C-alpha positions in Angstrom: -8.0 14.4 7.5 -11.5 13.1 7.8 -14.1 15.4 9.2 -15.0 15.0 12.9 -17.0 11.9 13.7 -16.4 10.6 10.2 -14.8 7.1 10.3 -11.7 6.6 8.2 -12.1 4.7 4.9 -9.7 2.1 6.2 -9.0 1.2 9.8 -6.8 -1.8 10.5 -6.2 -2.7 14.2 -4.1 -5.6 15.6 -4.0 -7.5 12.3 -2.2 -10.8 12.5 -1.9 -13.3 9.7 -0.6 -16.8 9.9 0.5 -19.1 7.0 0.8 -22.9 7.2 4.2 -24.2 8.4 5.5 -20.9 9.7 6.9 -20.3 13.2 5.5 -16.8 13.6 2.8 -14.6 12.1 3.7 -13.1 8.7 1.7 -10.0 9.8 2.1 -9.3 13.5 -0.1 -6.6 15.0 -0.5 -4.2 12.1 -2.2 -0.9 12.8 -3.1 1.3 9.9 -5.5 4.1 9.1 -6.4 5.8 5.8 -8.7 8.8 5.8 -10.9 10.0 2.9 -9.0 12.0 0.3 -5.6 11.1 1.8 -2.7 8.8 0.7 -0.8 6.5 3.0 2.3 4.9 1.6 3.3 1.4 2.8 7.0 0.9 2.2 9.7 -1.7 3.0 11.8 -4.4 1.5 10.4 -7.3 -0.5 8.9 -9.8 1.9 8.1 -7.3 4.6 4.4 -7.9 4.4 3.2 -4.9 2.3 1.3 -6.9 -0.3 -0.2 -9.3 2.2 -1.5 -6.3 4.2 -3.1 -4.7 1.2 -4.7 -8.0 0.0 -6.0 -8.7 3.5 -8.1 -5.5 3.2 -10.1 -7.3 0.5 -9.7 -10.7 2.3 -7.7 -12.0 -0.6 -5.8 -14.4 1.6 -3.4 -17.2 0.6 -4.7 -20.8 0.9 -4.6 -22.0 4.5 -4.1 -18.5 5.9 -5.8 -17.5 9.1 -6.3 -13.9 10.3 -7.3 -12.1 13.5 -7.7 -8.5 14.5 -10.0 -6.0 12.8 -10.1 -4.6 9.3 -12.8 -1.9 8.7 -13.5 -0.4 5.3 -15.9 2.5 5.5 -16.9 1.2 8.9 -17.7 -2.4 7.8 -15.8 -5.4 9.4 -14.1 -7.2 6.5 -13.0 -10.3 8.4 -16.6 -11.0 9.5 -18.2 -10.6 6.1 -20.2 -13.3 4.3 -19.2 -14.2 0.7 -22.0 -12.0 -0.6 -20.9 -9.0 1.5 -17.3 -9.5 0.2 -18.5 -9.4 -3.4 -20.3 -6.1 -2.6 -17.1 -4.8 -0.9 -14.9 -5.6 -3.9 -17.4 -4.2 -6.4 -18.2 -1.0 -4.6 -16.4 0.1 -1.4 -12.8 -0.9 -2.2 -10.8 -1.7 -5.2 -7.3 -2.8 -6.0 -4.9 -1.8 -8.7 -2.5 -4.7 -9.3 1.2 -4.6 -10.1 1.1 -6.0 -13.6 -1.9 -5.0 -15.7 -1.1 -7.5 -18.5 -1.3 -10.3 -15.9 -4.6 -9.0 -14.5 -6.6 -8.5 -17.7 -7.7 -11.4 -20.0 -5.9 -10.9 -23.3 -8.6 -12.6 -25.2 -11.4 -10.2 -24.2 -12.0 -6.6 -25.2 -11.2 -3.8 -22.7 -14.8 -2.8 -22.6 -15.8 -6.3 -21.3 -13.1 -6.2 -18.6 -14.4 -2.8 -17.4 -18.1 -3.6 -17.3 -18.3 -7.3 -16.4 -18.1 -6.8 -12.6 -20.8 -4.2 -12.5 -23.1 -6.1 -14.8 -22.8 -9.4 -12.9 -22.8 -8.1 -9.4 -25.2 -5.1 -9.6 -27.4 -6.0 -12.5 -26.5 -2.7 -14.3 -27.7 -2.7 -17.9 -25.1 -3.1 -20.6 -25.7 0.4 -22.1 -25.4 2.1 -18.6 -22.3 0.1 -17.8 -20.6 1.1 -21.1 -21.5 4.7 -20.4 -19.9 4.4 -17.0 -16.8 2.8 -18.5 -16.5 5.7 -21.0 -16.7 8.2 -18.2 -14.0 6.5 -16.2 -11.7 6.2 -19.2 -12.1 9.9 -19.7 -11.3 10.5 -16.0 -8.0 8.7 -16.5 -7.2 10.5 -19.7 -8.1 7.8 -22.2 -10.6 7.9 -25.1 -13.7 5.7 -24.8 -12.8 4.4 -28.3 -10.4 1.9 -26.7 -13.4 0.0 -25.2 -13.3 -2.1 -28.4 -9.6 -2.8 -28.3 -7.8 -5.8 -26.9 -5.1 -5.4 -24.2 -2.4 -6.2 -26.7 -3.4 -3.2 -28.8 -2.5 -0.6 -26.1 0.8 0.3 -24.3 1.7 -0.7 -20.8 1.1 2.8 -19.5 -2.4 3.0 -21.1 -3.2 -0.5 -19.8 -2.4 0.6 -16.2 -4.7 3.6 -16.7 -7.4 1.0 -17.8 -6.7 -0.8 -14.5 -7.3 2.4 -12.6 -10.5 3.1 -14.5 -11.7 -0.4 -13.6 -11.0 0.3 -10.0 -13.0 3.4 -10.1 -16.0 1.8 -11.8 -17.8 1.1 -8.5 -17.1 4.5 -7.0 -14.9 3.1 -4.2 -14.2 4.9 -1.0 -10.7 3.2 -0.9 -8.2 2.4 -3.6 -5.4 -0.1 -2.9 -2.4 0.3 -5.3 -0.1 -2.7 -5.0 3.2 -1.8 -6.6 1.0 -0.2 -9.4 4.0 1.4 -11.2 6.6 -1.3 -10.9 6.0 -2.7 -14.4 6.2 0.7 -16.1 9.0 2.8 -17.5 10.0 6.0 -15.5 7.9 8.4 -17.6 4.8 6.2 -17.3 5.4 5.9 -13.5 5.4 9.7 -13.2 2.2 9.9 -15.2 0.4 7.3 -13.1 1.5 8.8 -9.8 0.2 12.2 -10.9 -3.0 10.6 -12.1 -3.6 8.9 -8.8 -3.0 12.1 -6.9 -5.5 14.0 -9.2 -8.1 11.3 -8.8 -7.7 11.2 -5.1 -8.3 14.9 -4.9 -11.2 14.9 -7.4 -13.2 12.0 -6.0 -12.1 12.2 -2.3 -10.9 8.6 -2.4 -8.6 7.2 0.3 -5.5 5.6 -1.2 -3.2 3.0 0.2 0.0 3.1 -2.0 2.2 0.0 -1.6 5.7 0.5 -2.9 9.4 -0.3 -2.3 10.3 3.0 -4.1 10.7 5.7 -1.4 10.9 8.4 -4.1 7.4 7.6 -5.3 6.2 7.4 -1.7 7.6 10.9 -1.1 5.9 12.2 -4.2 2.4 11.0 -3.5 1.8 10.3 0.2 0.5 12.3 3.1 1.6 9.7 5.6 4.2 6.9 5.4 4.2 3.5 7.2 7.5 1.7 7.1 7.2 -2.1 7.4 9.7 -4.7 8.5 9.1 -8.4 9.2 5.3 -8.1 9.2 5.3 -5.1 11.6 5.1 -1.3 11.1 8.2 0.0 12.7 7.7 3.7 12.0 4.9 5.8 10.7 4.3 9.5 10.4 3.7 12.5 8.2 5.7 12.0 5.0 7.7 15.2 5.3 8.7 14.6 8.9 9.5 11.0 8.4 11.8 11.5 5.4 13.5 14.5 6.9 14.0 13.0 10.4 13.7 9.2 10.5 13.7 7.8 14.0 14.0 4.1 13.3 17.4 2.7 12.1 15.7 0.7 9.4 14.0 3.8 7.9 17.3 5.7 8.0 19.0 2.7 6.3 16.3 2.6 3.5 16.7 6.3 2.9 20.5 6.1 2.8 20.2 3.4 0.2 18.0 5.5 -2.0 19.7 7.1 -5.1 19.6 10.9 -5.1 20.8 13.3 -7.8 22.1 15.8 -5.1 24.0 13.2 -3.1 27.8 12.8 -3.3 29.0 10.4 -6.0 29.9 7.3 -4.0 28.7 3.7 -3.6 25.2 3.5 -2.2 24.8 2.3 1.3 23.5 -1.2 1.8 21.7 -2.9 4.6 23.8 -5.8 5.7 22.2 -9.2 6.5 18.9 -10.7 5.6 15.3 -10.3 6.9 14.3 -12.8 9.5 13.3 -16.3 8.4 9.6 -17.1 8.8 10.6 -20.6 10.1 12.3 -19.0 13.1 10.6 -17.4 16.1 11.4 -13.8 17.1 12.4 -13.0 20.6 13.2 -9.3 20.3 13.4 -6.5 17.8 13.3 -8.2 14.3 15.8 -5.7 13.0 18.3 -6.2 15.8 20.6 -8.6 13.9 21.1 -6.0 11.1 21.2 -2.9 13.3 24.5 -1.2 14.3 22.8 0.4 17.3 21.4 -2.8 18.8 22.0 -3.7 22.4 21.1 -6.6 24.7 17.6 -5.1 25.3 16.9 -5.2 21.5 17.7 -8.9 21.3 15.5 -9.7 24.3 12.4 -7.4 24.1 10.2 -6.4 21.2 10.0 -2.5 21.2 6.5 -1.0 21.7 5.4 1.7 19.3 5.4 5.2 20.9 5.1 8.8 19.8 8.2 10.8 19.1 8.6 13.5 21.7 6.9 16.7 20.4 5.5 14.9 17.4 2.3 13.0 18.5 1.5 11.7 15.0 5.0 10.4 14.4 5.3 6.9 15.9 8.3 4.6 16.2 9.0 1.1 17.5 12.6 1.3 18.6 14.4 1.0 22.0 17.0 3.6 20.9 15.0 6.0 18.6 16.5 9.0 20.5 19.9 8.2 18.9 18.6 9.3 15.6 16.8 12.4 17.0 17.4 15.5 14.9 19.5 13.6 12.3 19.1 13.9 8.5 20.0 11.0 6.3 21.8 12.8 3.5 23.8 15.4 5.5 
């Protein structure tokens, strides 16, 4: 955790985000904290709002989107920043590692240009100094500085994702945002990148928000996990406690649908139904139509987030969380 009186590297409070022609916010009251040197995993189905949450941290919003609430990176209010302050934020304080490195890097330019351009243009750093910095960051991610002169097509996907991580580290950020950063990689490369991110977090004291739909990866890298559904965080807590004793039916269902080598050989569980439509308003718990434990109160009232008894850092937004108390998903 952060030292006393030290602000978290990321503090999100009451974040709401609206898109044109939707009946409800796509992000609805998101609260999220990442401390220096710690990893928070943001998990959930596709469309739950994970990527929009991470992109909102850098104010990379879709056209026509409006946001309210508070997003602080290293104590600075992102939603109130001027364009110049935003450029400084994206160059220095925070950086994002995108899902597909080949889509994020210009294939017609050398890797060295990609790594150094932002620093040279936004900070005025001399070319020689920027190249030296790029070589140091490549070394930090286990690559030779010799690839500075190569084009993206001349390196593997795993190597290119390491280049993306090196680029994110160029400005010595306090916060890294990894948006499905391993999805486009094979299993071996995924494991290498996860291990690398954990090592860099420990070495540089960087806070990491790790966005993923893969609960296995979340368990391997995170200190804390936030489970997202329909634009809301429905459960959050220390990774070990949350995976061992989920208190929200959605968390339990996600874990039950996760393949495990030590689980009985049978068809994986599935979550029936579909996530709620953005064109329809919500009057109660958004998961109620898919939940076997739902009652009338679930359909009528949105559950407030509250601590699990005896676990003050484990929070859940469910009217009937006590029904899962003490349960283990794969018993």
